[in-house]
N, C-alpha and C positions, 0 to 999 in steps of 0.2 A: 551662566544664564540657562534657563529652561529652554527646550526647543521652541515653545510658544513665544517666549520673550525674544528669542533670537530672530524669528521670522518677522515679528512686528517691528523690531528695531531696524531691520533691513527695509521694510516697507516705508518706514518714516524717515529713512536716511540718517538714522542715528548710529552711534558706535555699537559694535557687537564683537563677541569674542572670537568667532570663527564663521566661515561660510555655512549656510544651511543646506541640507541635502533632503530632498523630498521625492523619492521615486513614486510613480503611480502603480500601486499594487492592487490588481483586481484578479485577473485570471491566474496570475502567478501565485497569489496568496491562496486562492481556492485549491490549486494543485498542491501547494505546500502542506495544507492541512488534510489532504486526501479527499477533497470534495470536488465535484464537478462545478464548472462555472455556472451551469444551469441551477444547481442547488444554491449556489452562492447568491445569484441575483434574485431567485424566487424567495429567498429568506429575507429579502429587503436590505442586504448589506452593500449593495451597489445601487447605482442610479436606477430609477424606476422606468420600466418600459413605457414609451409614449402610447397613449391611447390611440387605437386604430379605428377607422371608419370613414364614411363619406364626408368630404369637406363641408358640405352643407349642414351636416349634423354636429359640427363642432360646437359644443356648449360649455359654459362654465360647469365645473364638476365639484362635487362635495368630497374633499379628501378624507373626511371622517368616515365615509362608507366605502372608500376604495382600499381594498385589502393591502395591495402592495405599497401604496403611499403610507398607510398606517404603519406597516412594518419598517419602512425606511425611516420614518420619524422616530419610531421607538428605538431603532438601532442608533440613531444620532443621540438620543437621550441617554442611552446606555453608555456610549463612548464618552459623552460629555461628563457623565457622573464618574466614570472610572479614571479618565486621564485629562479631562478638560482644564484642570488647574495648571498643568505643566505642558500640555501639548495642544497645538491647534487642531480643532475638530472641524473637518471639512464636510459641509453638506453639498448636495449636487442637484442641479436641474439642467434640463436641456434648453438650448436656445431656440429662437423662433424658426430658423430655417431647418435645424435638425429635426424638430418635431414635425414640421410641415413635410419634410422629405420622408419621414417615417410613415406619415399618413397617406401621402400621395405616391410614394416611390420616388427615388432620386430623379429618374429620367423625366417623369411627369412634372415634378417640382421645378426642374430647370426650364422646361418648356413654359410652365406657367409664368415664371419670372420674365420671360421674353414676350409671350403672347397675352397673358392676362395678369399683369402685376397687381391690379386692384384686388383680384381674388386672393392672392397671397397676403396682401396687407390686411384685408378684412379678416381672414382666418388668423393672421398673426396677432391681431389685437386680442382675440379670445385666448389664443395660445399663451400669450404673455400674461394675461390676467390669471390663468390657471397656474403658470409657473411662479408668479409672484406669491400666490396663496401657498403653494407648496414650499417655496423657498422660505417664506416667513414662518411657516410652521416648523421648519428645521431650525431656524434661528431661535425660535421660542423654546425648542427642545434642547438647545445648548450649542448649536454650531456657531462658531465665531467667524467662520468664513464660508462662503458658498461658491462652488465652482459652477461655471456656465459652459457647457459643451455645445459648440455650434460648428461642428467640423465640416458640414456641407458648405460653409462659407468660403472655404479655400477653393471651391470649384467654380466660383462666379467671378465676374469682372469687378474691378474696384468701384466702378460707378454703380453697379447693381447693389454691391454691399453698402456703399455710403447712402444711397437713396432709399433702399427698401429694407435692409436688415438692420443696419446700425441704429436707426431711431427706435426700433423695438427693443434691441439690446439695451439701449440707454434707459428706457423706461424700467426694464427689469433691474438693472444695476442700481438705479436711483432708489428704487423701493427697498432693495437689500441694504443699501447704505443707510437709508432712513430708519431701518429696523436695528441698526447698530452693528452690522457685520461687514467684513471685508469681502471682496469679490476677486476671483481669478477667472480669466477667459481662456478657454482651451479650444483651439481650432487646429485639428490635425492637418498635416500636409504643408505645402509650400505657401506661406502667408506673406511672402516678400512684397506682393503688390497691394496688400491691404493692412499691413501692420501699422502704418501711420494712422489709418482711420480707426483701427482697433484701439489705439491709445486714446481716442476721443470717446470711447464707449463709457468711460467712467470706471473701468476696471482698475484694481490695484496691482494685479499681476497679469502678465501675458505669458502663457506657455508658448515656447518657441520650438517647433519641431526640428529634427536634425538637418533637414536640407536647407535651412535658412542660416546663413552666417550670423553669428551672434553680434559681431561688430556692426553689420548692416542693420540688424534689428534694433540695436541701441540707437544708431544714427537716425533711423526712420521714426522710431517710437518716441524719441526724446529722453531727457534725463529723469523725468519724474516717476515713470511707471517702473515697477520691478519686473525684471525678466526672469524666466525660469526655463532651464533646459541644459544641454540639448544634444548630447551625443546619440548616435544611431542605436536604437533599442534592439534591432534585429541583427544588422550587419556587424555590430561591435559587441553589444551587451550579451546577446544570445550566442553568437557564433565566434566571438573573439576570445582571446586569453585574458586572464586577470590583468596582466601587464598592459595589454592593449586598451582595456577598459580604463585603467588608471591614467594612461597617457591622454586619452580622449577627455577624461575629466579634468586633467591639468590644463589642457588647451582651452576648455570652456572657462575655467576660472581665470585664465590669463586674458581671454577675449573681453570679458566684462567684469570689471573689478567692483563696481558699486551697484547697489540695489539689484542683487543677483542671487538666485537660489539654484543650486545644482540639482539636476535630475536628468534622466534620459529624455530624449525628445518626445516620447509618448509612453504609453503603458509598458510595463515590464512584461515581456513574453512569458507564458506559463512555465516553460521548461528551461528557463535561464539557470545556468549553473550557479549554485550558491556562492562559490568563491568569486565569481564575477560581480555579484552584488556586494559582497564584503569589500571588494577592491576599492570602491569609491565611497563607501559609507563609513561613518565614524564608529567602528566596532572592531572586534578581533578580525584580522585578515585585511585590514585597510592598508592600501599601498600609497595613499596620498596624505599621510598623517601630517607632514610638514605644511602642505597647502591648506588642510582643514584645521590645523592647529589643535589637534586632538591627541 
């Protein structure tokens, strides 16, 4: 199977040849090629910076004249042309609370959810329309899947998430699905108290960070959504030995056997030793060949 066929077989609950492995490479990849993370994201190869400004000035924007979104779309098109037949090409947008927190600052955003939730909802509707436009442009450029990063959601209560954030996420994911792409929802941190509601967002994949037991995440999310994770990217992947990384990866594979994709709980740190990456990936230096069947 190609890597792309393998991922979609897992998503559909069909048979597949071996577990899929999908680390999040951003800062590490920039460091690996000798470039700064700043250069990396300014060139449009990672997610676009949220636009900043006063909340009252949030307006629909034209992605065709926004330089960074144009670069992002072009980089998706390039990746799809080069590897899209065999590999899943992941586009990316930020979720409603993540963008709102960028615009307002995290502390102000949290206070708004308590004191002025209607302000967040009003701004969120425009934010989501912008994110839908951006997501669909990436799908049109060749992304077969779009990631939605909404990490500030792990900082709020389950009721706030379900009442204020989830409906906006659902609109975004429905639009992405309607365009023909799959969706993965990435919320950094401890999502134990909201993972059940995250499964109602419409996402195909939930990224599970390292502090959440995978067995609990599966029990709470249910059997239909694919889980992705989840060993410690700093304490184990960055600072551990290849053998420790391999054991953590084995434990993840044992914890969730069906509809599961192996990766660290979050992004790969930029100075992660290469042998530690090889330890759990299907390549030279892999220490879990039997488990990955490679």
